[in-house]
N, C-alpha and C positions, 0 to 999 in steps of 0.2 A: 160500427166499422168506420174507419177514416178514409180520407180521399187518397186514391192511388192512381198511378199513371202507367198501366201495364202495356198500353198501345203507344208505340213511338211515332205513329203517324201524325203528320201535321200538314197543313195546306195553306196556301195564300188565298185570302178572300179579297178579290179586287174591289168589290162594291163597298166593303167596310174598311179597306186598306189596313188589313191586319192578318196575323197568322192565327189560324184556327187550330185548336187541339182539344183533346177530350180527356177528362178525368173520370174516375168511377168511384162511387160511394156504394159499395155493395153491388146491387143490381142496377143502381141508378146511374145513367150516363149524365155527365156534367160538362156542358160546352164552355170553353174559354176562348176569348178573342184578345190577342195581344196586339195592341196598336203598333204600327210600324215605327212611330216616333219613339217608342220605348226601346226599340232595338238599335236604330241607327239615325243619324241626322239626315234630313232629306234635302240636300242641296242639289237642285236640278233633277230630282227624281232618283229613285232607287229601283234596281231591277229585282224582280220577284226572287230569283235565285240567291241574290245577296241577302235578302230578308230571311229566307229559309236557312241559309248558312249561318247567319247571325243567331237565329233561334237555336240551331244545333249547338253552337259554341257556348251558349249560356243556358242550356236546357235544364240543368240541375237547379240553377238559381230561379229560373222561371217557375219550375215546379214548386220550389219552396215558397215563393211569393203567392202562387195560385192557392196553395194550401192555407196560407194565412188569410187571404181574401175570402176563401170559402168558409173558413171558421167563423167569420163575422156574422154569417147568416145565410140561410139557403135562398137561392134565387133560381130562375129558370136558365140563366146564363150569366157569365161574368166577363167584363171588359177590363183587361189589365192595362194600365197606363204607366207612363214614366214615373208618375207620382208614387205608384205602388212600390217602386224599386228604391226609393230613398230611405 
């Protein structure tokens, strides 16, 4: 079975400064952490709502990148950075 994203929920993780979302590979839950810098430039700080809106605007692309990173090898969690989107 491949990686899927049936749950549209996402949240901002202040401690990691990232947007957290989940993928599923069959019964296995796969956590992803998308760094804020990969969504927007951070000049003077960014509001949490802006990051979540930015995530929603590029959700399909984020999921595509998450699937590619996941295919490289299984881990307990994945951190997506701006480099992954190049």
